[in-house]
Structure formats: structure tokens, C-alpha cells
N, C-alpha and C positions, 0 to 999 in steps of 0.2 A: 723244362724242369717244372714239375707240379709242386705246389706248396704242400707241406705235411698235412695229414688229415687232422691232426690236433689243432693246427692253425685254422683250418676251415671251421672246425667246431667252435673254436673261440670266437671267430668272426660272426658266426651265426648267433652265438649267445649274446654278443654285444649288440648285434642288430635287433635281436628279440627284446633285449632290455630297453634299448632306445624306443622301440615301437610301443612297449608297455608303458614307458614313462610318458610318451606323447598322448597315448589314449587316456591315461590317468589324469594328465594335465587338462585335457579337454573335458573330461568328466567333472573335474573340480570347477572349471570355468562355468560349465552348464549349471552345476549346483549353486554356485555363487550368484549367477544371474537369476535363477529361480527364487533364491532366498531374497535377493534385492527386490525383485518384482513383488513378492508376497508382502515384504515390509512396506513398500511404497503403496500397495493397495490398501493395507491396513491403515497407514497414515492418512490416505485420502478418505477412507471410510470414516475415520474418527472426525475428520474435518467436515464431512458431509453434513449440510444443514438438515437433511432428512434422515440423519443417522439414528442410531439406537439409543443415544443418551437422552435421559429425561432433562427437563429444563434445569438450569443451574440453580444453586441454592442462593445465589446473589443476583440482584437485578442486573439486567444487561441493557445496553442502549437499544432503544426501540423507536426509531424515527417515525414521525407521523407524516401525513400527506403534506404538511406545511413546508415551505421553502426554507431549508436549513441555512441557506446562504444569507438570507436577509432577516430571518426571524430571531427575536430575542425572547427569552423566557419571561413570561409575566410573573411578577412576584407572588401573586396570590394563588395562581393556578398551575404554574410551570407549563403553561401553554404558550407557544410563540406569539408574541405581540406583533401584529401586522397593521399596515395602514387600512383603515376601514374602507371596504370596497364600496364603490358607488354604483350607479346604474349600469356602468359598463364593466362591472366586475366579471361577468361571464367570459370576457375576452382575455382576462388576465390569466396567464399560465403559472401554475405552481409546480413544484416537483410532484411527480406521481406518488401515490402511496408506496412507500418503500421502507419497510421495517427490517430490522435485523432478522434474518431467517431463524425461525425457532426450531429447536430440536423436535423431531417427530419420530419417535420409535414406533416399531410395529406394535399394534395392539396385542396384549397378551391375555388371551382367554382360553381356558382349557375345557375339555369336555366335562371335567369334574366340577367346573365352576358353572357352566351353563351348557345344556345339551342342545339348545335350539340352534346354536351356531357352531361351525367347525373351528378348530384352532387355527388362527391365521398363520401364515408362513413366517419363518424366522426373520428377524430384523435385518440380517445381513443380505437378504435378497432385495431389500427396498432401497435402491440408490437413485439419485436424480436422473441418471442415464438409463435406468431401466424403463422401457416403455411398457405401459400396462397392456396386458393381452386383451384382445377384443373378445367379448362374449356375446352370444346371441340369445341367451335365455332358453335355447332349445333343449337344454338338459332337463328342464321342467315341463317341456311341451307347451309352455304358455307364452303368448305374445303380449307385450306390454300395451296397455290401452284399455279403453272402455268398450266392451262388446256392444254391438247395435241392439241386441235383444236383452239389454239389462233390465232385470225385474226390479220393481220398487223405485223409489226416488233416488236422487243424487244430491251431493253437496258440492258447492263451488268454493274453492280455496284460492287465495292469492298470496304469493310470496315475493317480497322485494328484498333488495340487498342491504348494504351497510348504511347506517344513519349516524351522523355526528352533529353536534351542536356547538362546535368549538372552532377556533381559528377564523379564517375568512368566511366560512359558512356561518358560524355563529354571529360574526359581526354583521353580515348582511341580513340575517334573520332578526337581529335586534333592531335593525333599521327599518325593515319592511314588514315585520310581524311574522310570527312562526307559521301562520297559515299560508304564507307565500309558497312554502315548499310543496303544497298540495293543490295549488290554484290551477295548474294545467291538467289535472287528472280527470276533470269532469265527474267527480264523485265516484270514480272507479271502485274504491274500496267499500262503498256503501251498497254496491250492487251485488256483492258476493255474500257468502255465508260466513267466511272466516278469513281475516287478513293477518299475516305474520311478517314482521320485519326483524332485522338484527340491530339492536340498539347498542352502539359502540361508545356511548358517552355516559359516564356516571351522572346521575341527576341529583345534584346537591349544591348547597351554598357553603358547605363546610369541607372538611377533609384536608389531609396533608398529601401533597403530590408525591408520587412514588419517587424514591431517591434513585439516582443513577439511571433514570429512564429519560431519554432525551425529551420526549414529548408526552405529556399526560393531559387528558381531557376532563372537562366537566361541563354540564349544561344546566340551565335553570329549570325549576319545576314547571314554569309556565309553558315550556316547550311541549310538555306532555298533553296539555289541554288541546292544542291544535292537532297533535297526533291522534288523540282520541276522537276529536270531532271529524277528522278525515275518514274515520272508519277502520282504523287499525285496531284489531281485537286482541292481539297478544304480541309480546316481544321476546326474543331470545337474548339472554345476557351472557351466554357462554362464549366469551371472546377475550382477546388480549388487551382490552381497555377498561373492562368493568371495574377493576380494582385500582384504577389510576389514582383515585383519591383514598385509597386504603379501605379497610373494613368499615370505617365510618361512612365513607362515600357510598359503599355498597348498601349498607343498612338504610341510608337515606334514600337511595334509589328504590329499594323495596318498599319503603314507606310511601313515597310519592306515587309509585305505581299503584299500590294498594288503595290509596285515597281516591284515585280516579277510576278504580275498577278495571285496571289493565293487567290481566294475568301475565306472568313471566315464567320462563323456563330456563334451565341451565345455570342458575346460581341460587344461593339461598343462605339462610342463617346457619345451616349445618348441611351435612352431606345428604341427609334424607330429603330435605327440601330441594336441594340443588338437583338431585337425580330424579325427582318425582315428576310425573306427567301432569299436565293440565288437561282436563276433559271438557269437551263442548258437545252439546246436543243440538243438532241441526237437522230439520226435516226427518226426524225419526232415526237419524244416523249418529252414532256416538264416535267422536273423534278424540284421539289421544295425541298430545303434542309434547315432545321432549326436546331438550337442547343439550349439546355437548361441545367441548372444545379440545382440539389437539394443538392449540397454539397458546402458550402462556409464557410470560417473561421468566417466571420462577415457579418451581414446583409448590412453593408455599401458598400460591393462589388457589390451590385445590381445596375444596370444601372437605371438612372432616367432621366427625362427631363433635358437636359443640363448638365448631369453628366455622365462621362464614367463609364462603368461597365459591368456586366454580365446579361444575360437573366435568371433570377431566376424562379424556379417553386415551391418555398415554398408556394406561392400563385399562382396557375396555371391559373387563369382567363385570364391574358394577353397572355400567351402561347397558350391556347386553341383558343382564338380569332385569333391569327396569323396562326395557323394550318388551321382553317376553311377558312380564307381569302386565304391562299395559295392553298387550294384545288379548289377554284373557278377559279384559273388561271393555274393550272398544272394538268397533267395526273397522275403523281406519286408524292406523298408527303412522304419525308423521314425525320424522327426526330432522331437526335443524342442526347442522354441525359446522364448526369453524375449523378449517384445515387447509392444507396445501401450501404452495409457495407463491409469494406475491408476484403479480404481473406475468405469470406463466399461464398461457391459454390451454396447455395440455395438462390434464390431471395426471397424477403420478401413481405408481403402484401402491404406495402407502395408502392413499385415498381410496383406491379401488378395493384393496383388501378389506379396509375398514368398512367401506360402504356395503360391500357384499355381506360382511358379518352382521350388519344392522338388519338387512333384509332376511338373512338366514335366521335371525333371532325373532323376527315377526314384524318388522317395519314394512309398510306398504308404499312409502314415499320418502325419499331422502333428499333434502335441499341443503346444499353447501354454500359456504361463503368464506371470505378472508383474502383471496387472491386479488381483489379489487378490479379484476377483469372477468368477463364471462368465460367459462370453460365448457367443455363438451358435456353431452348428455349420454347416459348409458342405460339401455334396458337390461334388466337382470332378473331372471325367473318371473317374468311377467310384471315386474315393478320398474319404476323409474328412479334413477339417480341423477340429479342435476348437480354437477360438481361445484359450480360457483355461480351465484346470482349477481356478482359484481357490486358496484356502488349504487347508491340510490339518492339519498340526501347527503351530499358530500362536497368536498372541495373540488376545484377544477384543476386537475393534474396536467402535467406537460406531455404525458404520453396518451395519444389518441385512444388507445384501447380502453383506457380507464374512463373515457367519456361515454362509452356505450354500455347500455344496460338493458334490462327487460323486466317486466313483471311476469312471473311464472304463474300461470293459472291452471289449476287442476280441477277436474270434475270427477268425483269419486263415488262409487256405489257402496252399498252396505256390505258387499262381499270384498271390499278392499281393492277393487280394480279402479284405476285412475286413467283418465285421458289427460294429456298435457298440451298446453297452448302457450305461446310466447307473444307478449306485447312489447315490441321494441321501443326503447326510450333513449333520449339523450340525457346524460347526467350533467346538466348545467350546474353552475355554482349554487348549491343549496336547493336546487329545484330540478326534479325529473320532468322532462317534456316529451310527449309522444313524438316519435320520429316521423318524418315525411315518408311517403310510400317508397320512393326510390332508395333512400338510405335504409329503410326498414327491410326491404327485400335483400339488400346486400348483407345486412346483419344476420338475417335468417339463414342465408346461404353459407355465411362463414361459420355459424354455429353448427350447421350440418357438416361442414368440411372438417371441423376439429373434433368431431364425435366418432372418429375412427371407422366411418362407414357403417355405423350401427343404426343410424336413424335417417329419416327423411323429414324435412320440414316444408309443409305446404305454404303457399303464398299467404294464407290467412294466419300463419303461425302455428298451425296444428302440427304436433310432433307425432310421427308414426315410426314403428320399428321397421327397419330394413330387413325383412325376412328373406333369407337366401335359399 
């Protein structure tokens, strides 16, 4: 006996409805999973220390290289008070430089703002997990370096990393004298044409320590006398400690530098001064030096019209204009920039995009700092970007990578082409010391290895582009 046809049709309809319900249920599940993933990604992106948010409007905790576990804030400086180091201080380990990651949005520069550099990519593409893409500079047909047949003279430039005069480093220097920091360099900075360092300490006997910032620095004016005598010609102030003692401390720093004839970049009494280049004439070649920062505890540290502060590149438009203007006046344009993530040997996409935009705007050489470790070197359109010069005169951290540094030496022609060479150093407590040959070779090899296969470093420290 066969079932009625109407029964067959009803069974098929029920089966079809069940099938549609199952399909619809799976579609809904898939949509919910996609929405959940999107929300999770958005949440992680907002928490990303390299995200698109500008620095907060209120100060955030910013640990210093000092050991937070044993340090107590000094009442006058808000700098951790520690036992004065003795002659064995170099063996004492402190916490490595470890500051609260600062927000680092992508630079926002449009063609309408400056035509010398393309608009950098949107901020949502710059996450800590994004590895920067390797570039060879082949798009310009130029290889980074100084051609053998360079016409005319050249200038020799030296760049060293972060300098502080606080905490254990400051205590040791008070004991040994501030010239102790340079005693192992054999007059290195007097043998070049221009030496630039990153001064991360306000130079003042006054000032009020920044509130809600765990560690703030200050250094005595006499520290600058030894710095000048060692052959340092200029300092970058665009960093996350220059206003540790407020605007008063910044103004004192500018005053003490001016009294000693030490030019500065990256900070000023107003935005015009902060973003302005310093010019140097050496061997018939005019050099322009500029300083910028992408690491600030709060956005209020940015210099404005009539307001002291720093040359910020959270929005890079003003910086790119300054670079282009400097290139119209100088043969060689050098940019010193504070950026990146601390203790990370690999530079990130945010740094790369910004570094490329500097060169597109007219920079011939870009020297970075802030990570407290050495980072890779990239050739781009025939120019060099050294992403981090590490520490120089600093505390002795507990992480070995922070003990290694180098003096970056550039030889540049009037045409803006530069050769690059590294002098490996040990960053002892408050004193850089040249590395022995074996350790130096290991360091040079490591810098080559973290440079994405873009460079070769010879045994003498000379950097060449790895042309494929």
C-alpha cells in the first residue's frame, strides 16, 4: 500500500523546512562568529600600544630605567633615590629601561599639506604584529652609500644614543666627575665634524616634577660642561623626558644649553623654535639638523604658538614641512627622531612609514632612538634609516641587549649621499666603552641579522646595502 501523494508532498515540505532552518541557523552562527571576531580585533587594536590614539590628556605612569622594586622617589626631583654606586657599580643590575608604551598613531600628512611626501598609510594598518615590509630602494634606482667617485669634500658626522644624568648614573657621575662618561672614547667626538646625542634629562636646579609620572629626571648644569668638552656639538630634546620638570625645567634647559653654545633641536619656547632646523657649515657643506618625537606622556607636551614644548610627529604634517624647507637651504638634512617600542630589536611598520615619509620630504639621513636597544638599519631610496641607536650614557639595565650600543658614523657628500659605519660600544654604568674585537664582531653580525636582509656589515663596521 503506497502512502497518499498528499502525504509525500507534506513530508517533502517538512524536510525542506527543516533543511532551510538548519542552513539559516548555520548562517546565523557564522555571522555571530564574524561579528565577535571583528569586535575582538577592534578591542585589541584600541589596547594596542602602537595604536591610533594620541597621548592621553592626563599624565600616565612612565617608569624609568631605575629599579622600581627598590627605588624611592626623591622629594625634590621625584627621581628614585638609590644607594650611591661605588667603583663596582657597573656590575650592579637594574631593571632595563621599561616605560609604559606610548600611543603611536600613524603620521597624518596629506598631499595638500606637503607634496614632498606621500600620505602615509592609515593607522589601522600599523599594529605591533605587522612586520614592516623590506624595501631595497630599487624604486629610485639608487643604492645607499657614498660613491667612490664623490666629487668635492665630505663631512663626518657622529650619532650616539640616549643620555641621562639621574639615578645611579647621576650618582656615579657626581662621585667621579661628569667627564668620566667620555674618558674611554679617546677623543672620538673631537675627530669628526659634527656630533649629535639625545639628551633625555632636563638640565635645571628648579622645576616641579611631572605629576602621576613614576620617574622624572633632572641633571645639573655642570653636566653640560663635560658634554661640550667631549666634542658634542648638538643635542636632540624631542623625547619623553624633556618636560619632566615642567615648562620651567625646559626653559632652564634651553638657557643652560645656550650659555654653553650647544645648539638644540626638537623642543623650544614655541612651535616655531621646536620644529626649526639648526644649520652647521662644515668643509663647505651645509648641514641641517631637526628633531622630532613620537613618544610623549601627554599631548600637552607638544609645542604650540606661544607655548613651550616638543616637536611632535603624532601628526607629521608640520615636521614634513620643516624637512622640506630645510632641504631648500642645506646640502645634507639629518632627522633625529624618538619613536618605537622599548626593548624591541625589530622596528615596526609605524616607524618605517614615518621614516620613509621623512626621506620622501627631503631628509638624507634618519637616526632613531627610544627603544634602549639597537634596532635594524634600512636603506631607502639611496638613504639610510637607523631605527635605534640604543643607550649611551645610561644606567646599567638587567637586560643584556640594553648594554650594547654603537656610535653611528656617517660621511656625507654635498649631494646628500652618506656612507655609514658603526663603532660597537658597551654601555657601562654612565660610561660607554669600546667593545673588544670579538664582542664587536658579534654585535655587527646581529645588527645585520635584524635588518631584514637589507644590509651587509663589514668587519670594520662599514654598512653596505645588500643589492639583490
